[in-house]
Structures are given as C-alpha cells and as structure tokens.
C-alpha positions in Angstrom: 99.1 67.6 95.2 96.4 70.2 94.7 96.9 74.0 95.9 94.5 74.9 98.6 92.6 77.9 98.4 94.1 80.5 100.9 92.4 83.5 99.9 90.0 84.7 102.5 92.1 82.8 105.2 94.3 85.1 108.0 98.1 85.0 107.1 98.9 82.9 110.0 96.0 80.2 109.1 97.0 80.5 105.5 100.5 79.2 106.3 99.2 76.6 108.4 97.2 75.3 106.0 99.9 75.5 103.0 102.1 73.8 105.6 99.8 71.0 106.4 100.0 70.0 102.8 103.4 70.3 102.2 103.5 73.9 100.6 105.5 76.8 101.6 104.0 80.5 101.2 105.9 83.8 100.6 104.1 87.3 99.9 106.4 89.0 97.2 105.1 92.2 98.8 105.6 91.6 102.6 109.3 90.8 103.7 107.5 90.4 107.0 105.0 88.1 106.0 106.1 85.4 108.7 105.2 87.5 111.5 101.8 88.4 110.0 99.0 87.4 111.7 95.7 89.6 111.2 96.4 89.9 107.4 93.8 88.6 105.0 94.9 86.8 101.8 93.1 88.5 98.8 95.1 86.8 95.9 96.7 83.7 95.4 99.4 82.0 92.7 98.6 79.4 91.4 95.2 79.3 91.9 93.2 76.7 94.1 93.1 73.2 92.7 96.2 73.5 90.6 98.6 71.0 90.7 101.8 71.1 92.0 104.8 69.0 93.3 105.4 69.0 96.9 107.3 71.6 98.6 106.4 74.3 96.0 105.9 78.1 96.7 102.4 79.3 96.8 102.5 83.3 96.6 99.7 85.6 98.2 99.2 88.9 98.2 97.3 90.3 101.7 95.2 93.4 103.2 94.3 93.8 106.3 90.8 92.7 107.6 87.9 95.4 107.9 88.3 97.5 111.5 91.8 96.8 111.1 93.2 99.8 109.3 93.2 98.2 105.8 90.7 98.3 102.9 89.6 101.5 103.3 91.9 104.3 102.0 90.6 108.0 100.5 87.4 108.4 99.0 87.7 111.7 97.3 89.8 112.5 94.3 93.1 114.3 94.9 94.6 116.4 92.5 96.8 117.4 90.5 96.3 114.3 88.4 99.0 113.1 86.3 99.0 114.4 82.6 97.9 112.6 79.6 99.5 111.0 77.0 102.8 108.8 77.3 103.1 104.9 77.2 101.3 102.8 80.0 102.5 99.5 81.0 100.2 96.9 81.8 101.1 93.6 83.2 99.1 90.3 82.9 99.1 87.6 85.7 101.5 85.4 86.1 101.1 81.8 84.2 103.0 78.7 84.1 106.6 80.3 84.1 106.3 83.7 85.7 104.9 87.2 84.0 104.6 87.3 80.7 105.5 90.1 78.3 104.4 93.7 79.4 102.2 95.4 76.8 102.8 98.6 76.4 99.7 101.2 74.8 99.1 104.7 73.9 95.7 106.1 75.8 
C-alpha cells in the first residue's frame, strides 16, 4: 500500500486518514500525539506515495496552526551568541532503515 499525504492535515485527521489506510501514526517528538487535535502535520516519514506493508508506522512532526500559538517565535536577535569554532553535527533525513551517519564538520 502507498503512504497517504499527511502534511497539512490536523493531527486528528492525519490519524484517521492513516487508520483508514491500515497504517499507524507516531510523532517521535510528541508522546501525547494520540491526544493532539489542533496541531498540523508539517513533515512525515516515509513520504507520500512510498510503498509500505499494511500496519506500518508513519512518523510525523507537528506544529500549531496559525493563530493557535505556533509558527511565530521571537523575531529579534538574542544574545549572547554561542562561541564560534568547534565541531558541528548535521543529521540527514532518515532513509530506508533509519538515520544515516552523523557528519561532523568544522566551521
């Protein structure tokens, strides 16, 4: 079966769409996702159209909809900034079996 597009749906709708397709939805950053209603799905893995077996889990990441307290944030510079130098870690998007290797670089 193919994974449906869940991005843009409210959490409650994403769960229903996935359930209708025989899939489960999990939000790794939200342990209370099963209670979420007004959060909007902003990212999913695996992506829409990916072939998966029935009863697979689709991971989603959410944000509040406009006017509901999310998406805004502080729009002014804050200090002090962290010192420059040192190693920085970057993670790639998960692929086929989970996350790939962490790449460390110097600025």
